PLY file of the C-alpha trace (Angstrom):
ply
format ascii 1.0
element vertex 401
property float x
property float y
property float z
element edge 400
property int vertex1
property int vertex2
end_header
-31.62 -22.46 -12.47
-29.34 -19.63 -11.32
-26.27 -21.88 -11.57
-27.20 -22.93 -15.12
-27.64 -19.26 -16.05
-24.20 -18.45 -14.68
-22.78 -21.24 -16.82
-23.82 -19.60 -20.09
-23.21 -15.89 -19.45
-19.88 -14.21 -20.35
-17.20 -14.22 -17.60
-17.44 -10.48 -16.92
-21.22 -10.71 -16.47
-20.83 -13.76 -14.25
-18.31 -11.84 -12.16
-20.68 -8.87 -11.76
-23.51 -11.17 -10.71
-21.13 -12.79 -8.24
-20.27 -9.37 -6.82
-23.98 -8.65 -6.25
-24.38 -12.06 -4.61
-21.42 -11.20 -2.37
-23.11 -7.93 -1.40
-26.29 -9.78 -0.51
-24.34 -12.27 1.60
-22.75 -9.39 3.56
-26.17 -8.04 4.48
-27.62 -11.48 5.21
-24.80 -12.24 7.66
-25.84 -9.34 9.90
-28.27 -10.96 12.31
-29.17 -8.00 14.53
-31.88 -5.85 12.86
-30.63 -2.70 14.62
-27.14 -3.22 13.25
-28.58 -3.96 9.81
-30.56 -0.72 9.93
-27.39 1.13 10.92
-25.16 -0.36 8.21
-27.82 -0.85 5.51
-27.64 2.59 3.83
-23.84 2.48 3.85
-23.93 -1.05 2.41
-26.12 0.11 -0.47
-23.76 3.01 -1.23
-20.65 0.84 -0.96
-21.65 -2.63 -2.17
-24.42 -1.92 -4.68
-23.70 1.59 -5.98
-19.94 1.07 -5.39
-19.35 4.76 -4.81
-15.78 4.14 -3.75
-14.99 3.03 -7.29
-16.68 5.64 -9.46
-13.53 7.75 -9.82
-14.91 10.88 -8.15
-14.61 12.26 -4.60
-17.19 10.94 -2.14
-19.39 13.28 -0.11
-20.58 11.92 3.24
-22.98 14.00 5.32
-21.74 14.59 8.87
-24.35 15.17 11.59
-22.48 15.12 14.89
-22.54 17.88 17.51
-19.34 19.73 18.44
-18.60 20.05 22.17
-16.76 23.13 23.44
-15.74 23.76 27.06
-14.78 27.35 27.92
-13.33 26.35 31.31
-10.53 24.24 29.78
-10.48 21.59 32.53
-7.60 19.20 33.18
-10.12 16.34 33.29
-8.30 13.19 32.14
-4.71 12.81 33.41
-4.08 9.63 31.40
-5.16 11.37 28.19
-2.99 14.36 29.03
-0.04 11.97 29.47
-0.74 10.50 26.02
-0.88 14.04 24.61
2.54 14.81 26.12
3.96 11.55 24.76
2.51 12.14 21.31
4.09 15.61 21.07
7.51 14.14 21.82
7.19 11.30 19.30
6.13 13.22 16.19
8.09 12.37 13.04
8.31 13.93 9.60
7.40 11.63 6.71
9.47 13.70 4.30
12.57 14.17 6.48
12.84 11.07 8.67
12.08 8.31 6.14
14.91 7.11 3.88
13.15 7.67 0.56
16.40 7.14 -1.34
16.11 3.40 -0.56
15.71 1.43 -3.79
12.54 -0.69 -3.87
12.08 -3.40 -6.49
8.75 -5.19 -5.95
9.83 -7.99 -8.30
13.07 -8.77 -6.47
12.27 -11.83 -4.32
15.03 -10.98 -1.83
13.36 -7.64 -1.03
9.72 -8.42 -1.81
6.89 -6.54 -0.10
5.21 -9.91 0.48
7.23 -13.10 1.00
6.84 -16.00 -1.39
4.79 -18.05 1.07
2.29 -15.29 1.93
-0.38 -16.54 -0.49
0.60 -20.15 -0.94
0.31 -19.78 -4.72
0.90 -23.50 -5.29
-2.72 -24.02 -4.22
-3.83 -22.31 -7.43
-2.91 -25.53 -9.23
-5.98 -27.11 -7.64
-7.96 -24.80 -9.93
-5.91 -25.58 -13.02
-3.88 -22.37 -12.76
-0.10 -22.58 -13.05
1.88 -19.38 -12.78
5.44 -18.90 -13.92
7.94 -17.65 -11.30
7.75 -14.21 -12.88
3.94 -14.25 -12.69
4.07 -15.34 -9.04
6.23 -12.31 -8.23
3.88 -10.05 -10.17
0.83 -11.43 -8.36
2.53 -10.91 -4.99
3.35 -7.34 -6.06
-0.32 -6.74 -6.87
-1.55 -8.15 -3.58
1.06 -6.09 -1.71
-0.03 -2.96 -3.57
-3.66 -3.81 -2.79
-2.88 -4.10 0.92
-0.94 -0.85 0.94
-3.79 0.86 -0.93
-6.29 -0.25 1.70
-3.93 1.05 4.39
-3.99 4.41 2.63
-7.78 4.50 2.24
-8.25 3.47 5.86
-5.90 6.22 7.00
-7.90 8.83 5.09
-11.03 7.58 6.86
-9.16 7.72 10.17
-8.00 11.26 9.44
-11.55 12.55 8.98
-13.01 10.46 11.80
-10.31 11.66 14.22
-11.16 15.26 13.31
-14.87 14.61 13.92
-14.26 12.89 17.25
-11.94 15.70 18.38
-14.83 18.10 17.80
-17.39 15.93 19.54
-15.56 14.28 22.46
-16.50 15.65 25.88
-13.09 15.25 27.53
-10.98 18.38 27.11
-7.71 16.49 27.54
-9.10 14.12 24.93
-9.43 17.03 22.51
-5.78 17.95 23.02
-4.69 14.38 22.42
-7.12 14.07 19.49
-5.36 16.99 17.78
-2.14 14.97 17.76
-3.97 11.99 16.28
-5.30 14.13 13.43
-1.68 15.07 12.74
-0.63 11.40 12.92
-3.31 10.31 10.47
-2.41 13.06 8.03
1.21 11.91 8.17
0.14 8.30 7.55
-1.82 9.36 4.47
1.28 11.20 3.25
3.71 8.33 3.87
1.56 5.53 2.43
0.57 7.56 -0.64
4.20 8.40 -1.36
5.32 4.80 -0.89
2.61 3.49 -3.20
3.12 6.04 -5.94
6.93 6.27 -5.86
7.91 2.71 -4.93
5.09 0.38 -5.98
3.57 2.32 -8.86
0.12 0.81 -8.40
-2.84 2.24 -6.46
-6.00 0.16 -6.05
-9.45 1.64 -5.31
-10.97 1.26 -1.88
-12.36 -2.17 -1.03
-16.18 -2.03 -1.00
-16.43 -3.46 2.53
-13.96 -0.92 3.91
-16.02 1.81 2.23
-19.14 0.54 4.01
-17.52 0.73 7.44
-16.00 4.18 6.86
-19.25 5.53 5.40
-21.20 4.20 8.38
-18.84 5.84 10.86
-18.58 9.18 9.08
-22.36 9.60 8.84
-23.23 8.43 12.40
-24.12 11.30 14.71
-22.95 9.58 17.93
-19.33 10.39 18.82
-18.87 7.22 20.82
-19.99 5.07 17.86
-17.47 6.84 15.66
-14.91 6.29 18.38
-15.74 2.61 18.78
-15.68 2.00 15.06
-12.49 3.88 14.31
-10.35 3.76 17.47
-11.14 0.16 18.40
-12.39 -1.67 15.30
-10.61 -0.04 12.32
-7.43 0.76 14.25
-7.46 -2.84 15.51
-7.75 -4.00 11.91
-4.88 -1.69 10.98
-2.63 -2.90 13.78
-3.27 -6.49 12.67
-2.41 -5.70 9.07
0.61 -3.55 9.93
1.92 -6.14 12.38
1.51 -8.99 9.91
3.30 -7.14 7.14
6.01 -5.84 9.48
6.81 -9.42 10.51
6.80 -10.85 7.01
8.09 -8.25 4.57
11.69 -8.32 3.34
11.53 -4.73 2.12
13.57 -2.49 4.51
11.95 0.84 3.68
8.48 -0.57 4.29
9.58 -2.12 7.58
10.83 1.25 8.78
7.57 2.97 7.77
5.48 0.30 9.47
7.58 0.51 12.65
6.85 4.22 12.88
3.15 3.84 12.06
2.63 0.98 14.55
3.99 3.16 17.35
1.52 5.91 16.42
-1.39 3.50 16.14
-0.63 2.00 19.55
-1.32 5.45 21.09
-4.53 5.81 19.09
-5.99 2.53 20.34
-4.82 3.30 23.89
-6.75 6.57 23.70
-9.81 4.69 22.45
-9.69 2.32 25.41
-9.30 5.16 27.91
-12.15 7.25 26.50
-14.65 4.47 25.83
-14.06 2.63 29.10
-14.98 5.80 31.01
-17.89 6.71 28.73
-19.47 3.25 28.60
-19.16 2.81 32.36
-20.40 6.26 33.40
-22.63 7.60 30.62
-24.51 4.77 28.89
-27.51 2.92 30.23
-27.70 -0.85 29.82
-29.79 -0.69 26.64
-27.27 1.63 24.97
-24.35 -0.50 26.13
-25.93 -3.67 24.72
-26.63 -1.97 21.41
-22.95 -1.04 21.05
-21.89 -4.50 22.18
-24.02 -6.11 19.47
-22.77 -3.66 16.85
-19.13 -4.37 17.71
-19.68 -8.11 17.37
-21.35 -7.84 13.97
-18.60 -5.55 12.66
-15.90 -7.88 14.03
-17.40 -10.77 12.06
-17.63 -8.65 8.91
-13.97 -7.65 9.26
-12.99 -11.29 9.72
-14.77 -12.48 6.59
-14.85 -9.66 4.07
-11.43 -8.30 3.13
-10.79 -10.78 0.32
-8.92 -8.68 -2.27
-11.52 -9.13 -4.99
-9.93 -6.14 -6.73
-6.90 -8.38 -7.37
-9.16 -11.24 -8.43
-10.87 -8.96 -10.96
-7.50 -8.12 -12.46
-6.04 -11.65 -12.58
-8.56 -14.45 -12.43
-11.96 -13.57 -13.89
-12.82 -16.45 -16.23
-10.06 -18.62 -14.74
-11.58 -19.41 -11.34
-14.83 -18.50 -9.61
-15.18 -15.72 -7.04
-16.08 -18.37 -4.45
-12.90 -20.32 -5.22
-10.82 -17.13 -4.92
-12.51 -16.29 -1.63
-11.48 -19.66 -0.22
-7.99 -19.38 -1.66
-7.26 -15.94 -0.23
-8.92 -16.53 3.14
-6.89 -19.71 3.67
-3.59 -18.23 2.52
-0.91 -18.36 5.25
-0.46 -14.60 5.33
-4.17 -13.84 5.70
-4.58 -16.47 8.41
-1.77 -14.79 10.34
-3.31 -11.38 9.71
-6.60 -12.42 11.30
-4.78 -13.88 14.30
-2.80 -10.69 14.90
-5.84 -8.47 14.31
-8.11 -10.23 16.78
-5.36 -10.62 19.36
-5.36 -6.79 19.42
-9.09 -6.17 18.99
-10.86 -8.61 21.32
-8.96 -7.69 24.54
-9.82 -4.03 23.90
-13.53 -4.86 23.61
-13.25 -6.71 26.92
-11.50 -3.76 28.55
-14.10 -1.16 27.52
-17.01 -3.29 28.73
-18.30 -4.68 25.42
-17.39 -8.33 25.96
-19.70 -9.40 28.76
-20.97 -12.93 29.53
-24.08 -12.05 27.52
-22.15 -11.77 24.21
-19.35 -14.25 24.92
-21.21 -17.26 23.43
-21.51 -15.40 20.12
-17.76 -14.75 20.03
-17.12 -18.35 20.99
-19.38 -19.57 18.17
-17.30 -17.75 15.54
-13.96 -18.72 17.08
-12.96 -15.32 18.47
-13.36 -15.82 22.21
-9.93 -17.44 22.44
-8.36 -13.99 22.10
-10.16 -12.39 25.05
-7.44 -12.92 27.68
-4.77 -11.00 25.77
-3.40 -7.63 26.83
-5.46 -4.55 26.01
-4.01 -1.39 24.49
-3.60 0.37 27.83
-1.25 -2.45 28.87
0.91 -2.17 25.74
3.25 0.40 24.22
4.36 0.91 20.64
7.90 -0.12 21.55
6.54 -3.21 23.27
4.52 -4.19 20.20
7.56 -3.80 17.96
9.72 -5.86 20.33
7.05 -8.57 20.38
6.84 -8.64 16.59
10.64 -8.69 16.25
10.79 -11.63 18.66
8.21 -13.57 16.64
10.15 -12.84 13.45
13.39 -14.11 15.01
11.70 -17.30 16.21
10.20 -17.93 12.76
13.59 -17.35 11.07
15.32 -19.77 13.46
12.73 -22.44 12.70
13.35 -22.29 8.94
0 1
1 2
2 3
3 4
4 5
5 6
6 7
7 8
8 9
9 10
10 11
11 12
12 13
13 14
14 15
15 16
16 17
17 18
18 19
19 20
20 21
21 22
22 23
23 24
24 25
25 26
26 27
27 28
28 29
29 30
30 31
31 32
32 33
33 34
34 35
35 36
36 37
37 38
38 39
39 40
40 41
41 42
42 43
43 44
44 45
45 46
46 47
47 48
48 49
49 50
50 51
51 52
52 53
53 54
54 55
55 56
56 57
57 58
58 59
59 60
60 61
61 62
62 63
63 64
64 65
65 66
66 67
67 68
68 69
69 70
70 71
71 72
72 73
73 74
74 75
75 76
76 77
77 78
78 79
79 80
80 81
81 82
82 83
83 84
84 85
85 86
86 87
87 88
88 89
89 90
90 91
91 92
92 93
93 94
94 95
95 96
96 97
97 98
98 99
99 100
100 101
101 102
102 103
103 104
104 105
105 106
106 107
107 108
108 109
109 110
110 111
111 112
112 113
113 114
114 115
115 116
116 117
117 118
118 119
119 120
120 121
121 122
122 123
123 124
124 125
125 126
126 127
127 128
128 129
129 130
130 131
131 132
132 133
133 134
134 135
135 136
136 137
137 138
138 139
139 140
140 141
141 142
142 143
143 144
144 145
145 146
146 147
147 148
148 149
149 150
150 151
151 152
152 153
153 154
154 155
155 156
156 157
157 158
158 159
159 160
160 161
161 162
162 163
163 164
164 165
165 166
166 167
167 168
168 169
169 170
170 171
171 172
172 173
173 174
174 175
175 176
176 177
177 178
178 179
179 180
180 181
181 182
182 183
183 184
184 185
185 186
186 187
187 188
188 189
189 190
190 191
191 192
192 193
193 194
194 195
195 196
196 197
197 198
198 199
199 200
200 201
201 202
202 203
203 204
204 205
205 206
206 207
207 208
208 209
209 210
210 211
211 212
212 213
213 214
214 215
215 216
216 217
217 218
218 219
219 220
220 221
221 222
222 223
223 224
224 225
225 226
226 227
227 228
228 229
229 230
230 231
231 232
232 233
233 234
234 235
235 236
236 237
237 238
238 239
239 240
240 241
241 242
242 243
243 244
244 245
245 246
246 247
247 248
248 249
249 250
250 251
251 252
252 253
253 254
254 255
255 256
256 257
257 258
258 259
259 260
260 261
261 262
262 263
263 264
264 265
265 266
266 267
267 268
268 269
269 270
270 271
271 272
272 273
273 274
274 275
275 276
276 277
277 278
278 279
279 280
280 281
281 282
282 283
283 284
284 285
285 286
286 287
287 288
288 289
289 290
290 291
291 292
292 293
293 294
294 295
295 296
296 297
297 298
298 299
299 300
300 301
301 302
302 303
303 304
304 305
305 306
306 307
307 308
308 309
309 310
310 311
311 312
312 313
313 314
314 315
315 316
316 317
317 318
318 319
319 320
320 321
321 322
322 323
323 324
324 325
325 326
326 327
327 328
328 329
329 330
330 331
331 332
332 333
333 334
334 335
335 336
336 337
337 338
338 339
339 340
340 341
341 342
342 343
343 344
344 345
345 346
346 347
347 348
348 349
349 350
350 351
351 352
352 353
353 354
354 355
355 356
356 357
357 358
358 359
359 360
360 361
361 362
362 363
363 364
364 365
365 366
366 367
367 368
368 369
369 370
370 371
371 372
372 373
373 374
374 375
375 376
376 377
377 378
378 379
379 380
380 381
381 382
382 383
383 384
384 385
385 386
386 387
387 388
388 389
389 390
390 391
391 392
392 393
393 394
394 395
395 396
396 397
397 398
398 399
399 400
């Protein structure tokens, strides 16, 4: 009955009904009732009310407690070392980036996304044939969509880093956290300028990203904010930045991503240091299991839910179904690589902080993510090492062509 109804309604109505069905599927995929209760209010605000797309600033109520220590202890030598390193490696987005570089998103030799990122020839299976010019334009839109989500994620990271710096109980962590707030502000600056000056197209925040940021900003527990932002969202970011760094032909973007990846490597390293200590020393087993379950559910949501429907709405409503687009984008070569890079960074960090125990391993195995668990965690990597690894993969791929 529902399918027959969809067959007779106008395309824009069908698309809206599909969006509501997508929202329901997000909630139905969360199996743990505690996680559903945690994410449910944020899901309503993001997926149903779509507050990230109403064109006005969003107000999110913060309820965490600030932690001040008037004895100023030197309590975490590894965090103090990160603080020292971060001070030395600050860069100026206005001064140090070559903004005079010409960027032409429609020049295939310098495209933000390479021609094979989406595998656009697969659109022919749906009766859609794009001209070469349209293929370049579509790639430009998807590249702008990705960059826009980077920007929105960095704004969330900016505010979350400020909250965690207030709430974290390690004084050396507060000093390092101050440098991360600076980093995130610089990332907002650099991505916004690149999008507005070089791409000329800013997309609204993806509804699923809104849900995760809303859930973190409104949670009163500092370690949940930390887990969500420093491990989950920053892991997502490193996957996206690494994928685009390897594949883009645009030199200005590669330079920006190189700088940002080195910053983000410190952020995730800090997350591993702080959460490993906190989970081991401060949480009881019930609390640890609750965070372990939450991390798994969010990992699955991140794997399945960043499908660029904002680009679909612009290009393909009435030409292919939302379900067909979901399959198309999730199976595109670039997105497959993105998920591989993301989880190769994320899963080892969950193992290292104590949230990938034998109890939860079968769940990760069931969804195909356990194969990443033996990788190196953030405390075993450096920004320079990540860049060298990505450059090596790029060279190997170029030699194979």
